[in-house]
N, C-alpha and C positions, 0 to 999 in steps of 0.2 A: 718443798712442795708436798702436799698431801693428797695422794691419788683417791683415798677413800672418799674424800669431800669434793671431788671433781667429776665431771662428766666430760667424756669426749665424743667427738662425732667425727667419724672417719668417712672422708670422701673421696672418690676418684677425681683427680683434678686435671690430669694431663696425660700425654703420650707415655707409653712405657719406654724407659731407657734402653738402650742396646748397648752391648759390649761390642769392641771393634769387630769381633767375629759375627755380628749381626744377631746373636741370640738375645731374644728379649727376656728381660731380667724380671719382668712383672710391671703392673701399673704403678705411677707415680701417685702417692696418696698424701692427702694433707689432712691432719688431725687437729681439729679445733678443740681446745680446752677451754669449754664453755664458762666454767666457773672463774677463771681468771683471766678471761678475755685474751687468751693466747692462741696462737696458730702454729703448728708444727707443720711447716711447709714441705719438708723433704727435699728432693732434687729439683723440686720447682724452682727454689731459689738458690742462687750461689751469692752470697753478698761479699763484696770486695774482690770477687774473682768472676772471670768470664764464664757464663753457663756453657754446657756442652749439650747440644742437642743431637742425639745419635737418630732420632726418629720424631715423627710429627710435624707439624707446622707452625710457623711463627704465630700464625692466626690463633692457633688453639692455645699456644702458651701465653700470648697477650689476654685471650679470654681467661685464662686460669688466673692471671694476675688481676684482672677486673674482679672476678669472683671473689678473690682473697682480699681485695681492697674494700668489697662491699661488706664483708664481714667486720670491717673497722677494728682490727685487733690492736690492742695496745702493744703486745709483744709478739714478735715473729721469730720463730726459731728456724733458720733455713737448713738445707741439707749440707750446705758448705758454708762457712764464714761465721762472722759473729752474730749473736742475737741482735736483732733490729727491730724496727717498728715499721709502720705503714711506708714510711720514705724508702726503706729498702725494697719493697715491692716496687715502689714507683721507679726507683733506679733501674731495677731489671726490665720492667715494662718499657721504659724510655730506650734502653738498649736495644730491646726486641723491635720496637716500632721504628728506631732509626735504622736497623739492620733491613727490616722489611722495606722501607723506603728506599734505601741504597740499592738493594737488589732490584727492585722494580725500575728504579732510574737507569742502572747499569744495563739491564736487559734492554730497556728501550733505547739505549745508546749503542746497542749490539756490542756489548764487551762480554767476553767469556767470563765465567766465574772465576778463573784463574787471574785474568787481568784486573777485575775487580778487587779480588782479595789482595793482590799487590799494590793496589792503589788507595785502599781505604785508610781513612783518617777517622779513628775512633774517639777523637777529641778527650773528654774527661774519661771515658771508659778505657782508654789506652793505660791508665796507670793501674787498672785492676790487675790481678794475678792472672796469668795464662791468657794472654790477649790473642795467641796464636790458635786459640779454638775458634775465634771468628772465622777463621778460614773453613772449618767444617760447617759452622752454622751457616755460613754464606753459601757454600755448596747445597746444603739442604734446603735452603730458601730458593736457589735458582731451580733444583729439581721440583721443588713443589709448585713454583710459579711457571715453569717451562719445563714439561716432563720429557721433552726431546733434548734437555741437557745431556751432556754425555755421562754415561754410568761408568763409574770407576769403583775399583775393589776397595774394600776396607784398608788394604795395605797402601794403595795409592793414596787414599784420603789421608792416612796418618803420616805419610810422607809428606804431603802438602802442608799439613798442620805444622809438622816439625821445621818444615822450611819457612813458615810464616806466610805461605802463599806465593812464594816467590820460586815456584818450580817451572 
């Protein structure tokens, strides 16, 4: 790569990730390398691994995926995992929309987030690395959709993640 011959556009694309102790580490940014039609997605994308959503909503993450897809990049460099193309963005988007629908259906069935996490079938996403992260993502979805969802400490959440939702 020749950075001198390229331009970059850095844009805020999503919610700030949080450490387990809930310190904000800064906004997630995507940098589009315009000359080579590439997109540096940062931690908005985990390719081949389950994303970890410490903050923000699934809705915002899906919107960020839509914005990335609209750029139609030939090459996508994720924050985690191998270099991909738009198909990688679509896989993450599909996971997020599945999780959102699952959370909504589980809430409508009056299941707790813990029950929903213990029963979730991730289908093709189950083969991704770190599928237990879905427990934290599902908890976040519940808190976003139903603010009356029990609030737990970061340690309790990490314990639930480590147990794969079976706590």
